C-alpha positions in Angstrom: 83.8 104.7 102.6 83.1 108.3 103.4 79.8 109.6 104.7 78.5 112.9 106.2 75.8 113.6 108.8 74.6 117.0 107.6 72.3 119.6 109.2 72.9 118.4 112.8 73.1 120.0 116.2 76.3 118.3 117.2 77.0 117.5 120.8 80.8 117.6 120.8 83.3 118.1 123.7 80.6 119.4 126.0 79.1 121.9 123.6 76.4 122.1 120.9 77.6 123.2 117.5 75.6 123.4 114.3 77.1 121.7 111.3 78.2 118.5 109.7 80.1 115.4 110.8 82.3 113.7 108.1 83.3 110.1 108.7 85.9 108.3 106.6 86.8 104.7 106.9 84.8 104.5 110.2 86.6 107.5 111.8 85.4 111.0 112.3 87.5 113.1 109.9 85.9 116.6 110.3 83.3 118.6 112.1 82.2 121.7 110.2 80.7 122.6 106.9 82.3 120.2 104.5 80.3 117.4 102.8 81.8 114.2 101.4 80.4 110.8 100.3 77.0 109.5 101.3 74.8 112.0 103.1 72.5 111.5 106.0 70.3 114.5 106.8 69.8 114.9 110.5 67.1 117.5 109.8 68.3 119.7 112.7 68.2 116.9 115.3 71.0 116.2 117.8 74.1 114.1 116.8 75.7 112.5 119.8 78.3 109.7 120.3 76.9 106.2 120.2 75.8 104.9 123.6 78.0 102.6 125.7 76.7 99.9 128.1 79.4 98.5 130.3 77.1 96.1 132.3 74.7 93.9 130.3 74.0 90.2 130.4 72.0 89.8 127.1 69.0 90.6 125.1 66.6 89.2 122.5 66.4 85.9 124.3 70.1 85.3 124.5 72.6 85.4 127.4 76.3 86.2 127.4 76.9 82.9 129.3 75.7 80.9 126.3 78.9 80.0 124.5 77.6 80.1 121.0 78.0 82.4 118.0 74.2 82.6 117.6 73.8 84.0 121.1 76.5 86.7 121.0 75.4 87.6 117.5 71.8 88.2 118.7 73.0 90.2 121.7 75.2 92.5 119.5 72.2 93.0 117.2 69.9 93.8 120.1 72.3 96.5 121.5 72.8 98.1 118.1 69.0 98.2 117.7 68.7 100.1 120.9 71.4 102.7 120.0 74.2 101.1 122.1 77.1 101.0 119.7 79.6 99.6 122.2 79.0 97.3 125.1 80.8 95.0 127.6 79.2 91.5 127.7 78.8 90.6 131.4 79.1 87.1 132.7 77.4 85.6 135.7 78.8 83.5 138.6 79.4 80.0 137.3 82.1 77.3 137.4 85.5 78.6 136.2 85.1 76.2 133.3 81.8 77.7 132.2 83.1 81.2 132.6 86.1 80.4 130.5 83.8 79.0 127.8 81.7 82.1 127.7 84.8 84.4 127.6 86.4 82.4 124.9 83.2 82.6 122.8 83.2 86.3 123.1 86.9 86.5 122.3 86.5 84.6 119.0 83.5 86.5 117.9 84.0 89.3 115.3 81.0 91.6 115.4 79.4 93.3 112.5 77.0 95.0 114.8 77.5 96.6 118.2 81.2 96.7 119.2 82.4 94.5 122.0 84.8 96.4 124.4 86.0 93.4 126.4 84.3 91.3 129.1 82.9 92.2 132.5 83.1 89.4 135.1 80.3 89.9 137.5 81.2 87.0 139.8 82.4 84.7 141.2 84.0 87.2 143.6 80.8 88.2 145.4 79.5 88.0 149.0 77.0 85.3 149.8 74.7 87.7 151.7 74.4 89.9 148.7 74.6 87.4 145.9 71.3 88.4 144.3 70.6 86.1 141.4 74.1 84.6 141.5 74.3 81.0 142.8 75.9 81.2 146.3 77.5 77.7 146.1 79.8 78.9 143.2 81.0 82.1 144.9 84.7 82.2 145.8 87.2 84.7 147.1 90.0 86.0 144.9 92.6 84.6 147.3 91.3 81.1 146.5 91.5 81.3 142.7 92.4 84.2 140.4 94.6 82.5 137.8 91.7 82.3 135.3 91.4 86.1 135.4 95.0 86.6 134.4 94.7 83.9 131.8 92.0 86.0 130.1 93.8 89.4 130.5 93.5 90.1 126.7 89.7 90.3 126.9 88.6 90.9 130.6 88.3 94.7 131.1 86.0 94.9 134.2 85.4 92.9 137.3 82.8 93.2 140.0 84.4 92.5 143.5 83.0 92.4 147.0 85.5 94.3 149.2 84.9 92.0 152.2 86.4 88.9 150.6 89.8 87.6 151.5 92.5 89.1 149.3 90.2 91.8 147.8 92.6 94.8 148.2 95.5 92.8 146.9 93.5 91.7 143.9 92.6 95.3 143.1 96.2 96.3 143.0 97.1 93.5 140.6 94.1 94.2 138.4 94.8 97.9 138.2 98.4 97.2 137.2 97.1 94.9 134.4 94.6 97.4 133.1 91.4 95.8 134.5 88.8 98.2 135.9 87.5 97.0 139.3 83.9 97.8 140.4 82.8 97.1 143.9 79.5 95.4 144.5 77.4 92.5 145.7 79.1 92.9 149.1 78.8 92.7 152.8 81.5 95.2 153.4 82.3 97.9 155.9 84.1 101.2 155.1 87.6 100.0 156.2 87.5 97.2 153.6 85.9 99.5 150.9 88.5 102.2 151.3 91.3 99.6 151.2 90.0 98.6 147.8 89.6 102.2 146.6 93.2 102.9 147.6 94.2 99.9 145.6 92.6 101.0 142.4 88.9 100.2 142.4 86.9 103.2 141.2 83.2 102.4 140.7 80.2 100.8 142.4 78.2 98.1 140.6 74.5 99.0 140.2 74.3 101.1 143.4 71.3 100.4 145.7 71.1 96.9 144.2 73.0 94.4 146.4 75.3 97.2 147.8 75.9 97.2 151.5 74.5 99.8 154.0 75.7 101.0 157.4 76.4 98.1 159.7 78.4 96.8 162.7 80.9 94.0 163.0 82.5 93.0 166.3 82.1 96.3 168.2 79.4 98.9 168.7 81.1 101.1 166.1 78.9 101.7 163.1 80.5 101.6 159.7 79.4 103.0 156.4 78.5 100.6 153.7 79.4 100.6 150.0 76.2 102.5 149.1 77.2 105.5 151.3 80.9 105.4 150.4 79.9 105.3 146.7 77.7 108.3 147.2 80.1 110.5 149.1 83.4 109.8 147.4 83.9 112.2 144.5 86.3 109.9 142.6 84.0 106.9 142.7 81.5 106.4 139.8 78.1 104.9 140.6 76.5 102.5 138.1 72.8 103.3 138.0 70.0 101.2 136.5 67.7 104.2 135.8 64.6 102.2 134.8 62.5 103.7 137.6 62.2 100.3 139.3 65.7 99.1 140.4 66.3 102.8 141.2 63.1 104.7 141.7 63.0 108.1 140.2 63.1 110.0 143.5 66.1 107.9 144.5 67.8 108.7 141.3 67.2 112.4 142.0 69.1 112.0 145.3 72.0 110.1 143.6 72.2 112.9 141.0 72.4 115.6 143.6 75.2 113.9 145.4 77.2 112.6 142.3 76.3 114.9 139.5 76.3 113.6 135.9 80.0 113.0 135.9 79.7 110.6 138.8 76.9 108.4 137.3 77.2 105.7 134.7 73.9 104.5 133.3 73.9 100.7 132.8 71.1 98.4 131.6 72.2 95.3 133.5 69.9 93.7 131.0 68.7 90.1 131.0 68.4 87.8 128.1 64.7 88.7 128.0 65.4 92.4 127.2 63.6 93.3 124.0 61.2 90.3 124.2 57.4 90.6 124.2 55.4 90.6 127.5 54.9 87.1 128.8 56.4 84.2 130.8 60.0 83.0 130.3 62.6 81.0 132.1 66.1 81.9 133.2 68.8 79.3 133.6 68.3 75.6 133.2 68.0 72.4 135.3 67.4 72.7 139.0 68.4 76.4 139.0 65.8 77.3 136.3 63.5 80.1 137.4 60.3 81.3 136.0 60.2 85.0 135.2 57.5 87.3 133.8 57.8 90.5 131.8 54.9 92.7 132.9 54.5 96.4 132.8 58.0 97.1 131.5 59.9 95.1 134.0 61.0 91.4 134.6 59.8 89.9 137.8 60.0 86.6 139.7 56.3 85.9 140.2 56.9 83.2 142.9 59.0 85.6 145.0 57.2 88.8 144.1 60.5 90.6 143.3 62.3 92.1 140.3 64.4 89.6 138.3 66.5 92.2 136.4 66.4 95.0 134.0 65.0 94.9 130.5 65.5 98.7 129.8 68.3 99.8 127.4 70.5 102.8 128.3 68.9 104.6 125.4 65.5 104.3 127.0 67.0 105.5 130.3 68.2 108.7 128.6 64.7 109.2 127.2 63.1 108.7 130.6 65.5 111.1 132.4 65.1 113.8 129.8 61.3 113.5 130.3 61.9 114.2 134.0 63.7 117.4 133.3 67.4 116.4 133.4 69.5 118.1 130.8 69.9 116.0 127.6 73.6 116.6 127.4 74.1 115.3 131.0 72.0 112.2 130.3 74.1 111.5 127.2 77.3 112.0 129.1 76.2 109.3 131.6 76.2 106.7 128.9 79.0 108.0 126.7 81.8 109.9 128.3 81.6 108.3 131.7 81.7 104.7 130.6 84.4 105.5 128.1 86.5 106.9 130.9 86.0 103.9 133.1 87.1 101.7 130.2 90.1 103.9 129.6 89.0 104.4 126.0 89.8 107.7 124.2 88.4 106.7 120.8 84.7 106.4 121.8 82.3 108.4 123.9 82.3 111.8 122.1 81.8 113.3 118.6 85.4 114.4 118.0 87.9 114.3 115.1 89.9 111.1 115.3 87.2 109.1 117.3 85.2 106.2 116.0 82.3 107.4 113.9 79.5 105.9 115.9 76.6 108.4 116.1 73.1 108.5 117.5 70.7 111.1 116.2 68.3 112.2 118.9 65.3 114.5 119.0 64.9 117.1 121.7 63.2 114.6 124.0 66.2 112.3 123.9 64.5 109.7 121.6 66.8 107.9 119.2 65.8 108.6 115.6 68.7 107.0 113.9 72.0 105.2 114.6 75.2 105.2 112.5 77.9 102.6 113.1 81.3 103.7 111.7 79.4 106.3 109.6 77.0 103.8 108.0 73.3 104.2 108.8 71.9 101.2 110.6 68.9 99.4 109.1 67.2 98.5 112.4 64.4 96.6 110.8 67.0 94.3 109.2 68.5 93.6 112.6 65.2 92.0 113.8 65.1 89.6 110.9 
């Protein structure tokens, strides 16, 4: 199949160019004036790469830990609906057996919707003091058990790790050699432990300012930097940011942006299963661990604890929010295209460039998604909801 996006302001390789994008057999064939096959008229709007979300737990009522075709199918549809054409399903801390079931379900699934770029293991290698919503009784250190990670090397592409755990730096070295990207987070670390992991290959911080350590002391009066500060000051470290205005308030995002710039920020949804669902009351989990949550005023909360439960905002909506605050549209797009593609080590997604996969979002000047193309084919978003 050949198709062409015509009359577009194309954001390609850091510049805007006026013209057409021709896609053949799912790959960008040409950027210029030629027209082939089916035509989609962008009407002068902006054509960007499809968005990439490297940290998301679910959507439309389904969670990545649910080992069923129905669940992962719904999640893939949800992400495509929101303009995320590639994502990394993220697991939660659970028994190794349950994690393996979830990973195997994702491995076997062949998506016709948003593309799956591997699995992100968020847990069980987290610190008890910063476990967040992860069950503390199931947390372990990599030194105690890491074989299940290497058994899933074909599909696991990212891991969140607390640097203060036993064997953390050694795990980073092994993961880096095997092509797994390590992100530091959910920790109780001091700078010595953090820098040891960075020197061993870790290169990002998981949802900065959410369960990331701050300055602290250990056994002496000496004060150490935490992961939050190290993530902000080290140029080579990318900070995941949940830019929904709640998990990271807008003024705080402004500070992160001043310190990191767009190249140092990766927008992530960290979305829950209830993302995309109507306002109301829901439950997360099952059995004794089941928790009541409420979607109210654009955020999920735990009403009994009066705290946020997690994000329900897509990265596409984050782009729109940030553009409305005055951030450059191209930088906002970079934060959910080029930067996550770089972290994943992918050179075939993240930009509109000849030879890359033909996943395109068409945006207006306010950053709102007007249309999405997957492999050059216009997505019928109403059909996704059926």
